[in-house]
N, C-alpha and C positions, 0 to 999 in steps of 0.2 A: 504493500500500500504506500510505500515511500519510494520516490524516484528522484535521483540526483542527476543533473545534466549541466552543461555549461558550454562556453565558447571563449575563444581568445582571438584577438587581432593584433598583429605587430605591424606598425607602420613607421618608416624612417624617411625623413626628408632632409635635404641639404641645399642651401643657397650658395652659389659660387661667387656672388658679388654682394657687397654690403648693402647696396641700394634696393635689392630685391629679396623678399622673404616670403615663404609660404605662410599663410595665415588663415584664420577662420573667424567669422563674426562671433563675438562674445567670448573669445579666448585671448589671453595675453600673448603678445608676440615676444619670443625669447630675445633678450638683449644681446646674446652672443650668437652670431650667425656663422661663426667659423667652424663649429662642430656639428656633428650629426644630431638632428632633433628627432626624438621618438615619443615625447610625452603626448602630443596632441592626438595621435592616431593609434596609440597602443592601449588596448583594453582587455580586461579579463572579467568574466561574469560566471557566477554559479547560481543555478536555479534548483529549488527543491519543491516537489509537488507531493502532497500527502492526501490520500483518499481516505477520509474518515468513514464514509459510506459510499454506495454506488452513486448517490446523487449529490454528495457534499464533498468538496475538495478545498484545500488551502494551498496557495502558491506564493512563494517568496523568491525574489531574484535580487542578489547583491552584486554590484558591479564596481570594480576598481578602475577608475579612469581619471584623466586630467581634469582638474577644476579650472574655472576661468582665470584664476591667478597663477596657474602653472604647477600647482602641487598635485600629489596623487592621494586620493582618499576613496574609501569605500562608500558607495551610495546605495540605499535601498530603492531600487527602481520599481519593484512590484512587491506587494504584500496584501493579498486579497483572499477572501473566501468566496467560493462559487457554489451556488445551489442550482441544480437542474432538476426540477420536479417532473419534467418531461423531456424526451430526447430533442425536442425542437425549441425548448424554452429554457433560458438560463438567467440567473441574477448574480451579479458580482458586487461586492462592497469592500472598500479598503483603498489601497494604492494600486492603480492600474496604469497601463501605458496611455499617455495622452493621445486621444484620437483627433488631433488637431492639424495633421499634415495635409497638404493640399494635393499631392500627387500619389504617393504611396508611403508605406511605413518601412524604413530601413531598420529601425530599432537597434541602432548601434552596431549592426553586423555588416561590415564593409563588403563582404563578398556577394551580397545580394544586388549590388549596383556595379555598373561597368566603371564608373568614375571613382577616384580615390575617396572623395567626399561628396555627399549629396549637394545639389546645386543650392547656392545661398539665396537665389531668387525665390525658392519655395521654402526651404527649411530654415532660412535665416529670419523668416517673419515671425516664427513662434519659438521662443527660447526655452520652452519647457518640454521635458520628455515623459513626465508622469503627472498624474492627477489624483488627488485624494477625493473620493466620492463613490458613486455607484452607477451601474448601468444595467440595462435589461435588453436581452436579445431574443428574437423570435425568428426561426428558420422555417421556410416552406418551399415546396416545389413549384417551379414556374416553367412549364414547357420543357421539362428535362434538365433544367438548371436549378441550382440551389441558391435561393435568395435569402439573405439574412438582413433583417432590419434591427437597428440598435439605437436606443435612446440613452443618453448619459447626462450626468450632472456632477458638479463638484467644484474644487478650487485647486490652484497650483501656484507655485512660486519657484523662482530660479535666480541664481546669481549670474551676472553678465558683465564681462569686461568691456567697458565703454570707451576707455581712453588710456593711452600710455605715453609717457614722456620720459626722457632720460633723468630729469631731476625729481619728478614726483612719483614715478613708478606707475603702476596700473590702478586705475579707478574701477572699483567693483560696484555695480549697481544691482539692485534686487527688483526683479519683475514679479508682480503678483496678479494673478487672475482670480477673481472672486465670482461666485454665483454663475459659473459656466454651465450653460444648457445647450444641448445640441443633439444631433442624430445623423446617422449615415446608413447607406444601404450597400451591401456587398453582394455581388453576383458572381457565382462560381460555375464554370462550365468546362467539361473536358476539352472543348475545342478552343475556347478563348482564354482559359485560365481564370484569374480573379480580377475583378474590377470594382473600385470603390466609387460611390457617388455621394 
């Protein structure tokens, strides 16, 4: 009834000239560009799933990754209980992955995308990766395809590096999202894969 899994990503970058540096929105740019940089793209996560009953599960995911100021710290990304009174209906409460992305969910796993980092035009708009709240999902068949509708609500907060200078260092701001309500539809088909609306 207990399952442990995880993943890791190792990423190394280097700038050959001082005027150019790899960077990401919300993360501090290293002051020393002469050495190899690994903090921004290197991550390690462990996930535990416990099935108390056939309909009640608990899931926790802890990830060690770079913080906006350049340190390494463990972060609880997921910590929720899931109740499925029917195969097509489920309720979750606790800390879940924030369903706020506009194209797809990479969920910190780099190999799901062709590019090294997700495009900032999309993922740079929402600086949070998890949300404390609840959601409900209902799945039904639609012409041979599986359609899942989800409604969610909660709040989220995240640190964000907004400025860096040689003299004052990195300025860390905190983003807070309160009373977030929303929904989305997922359509899964053997022919087209998965699509989010």
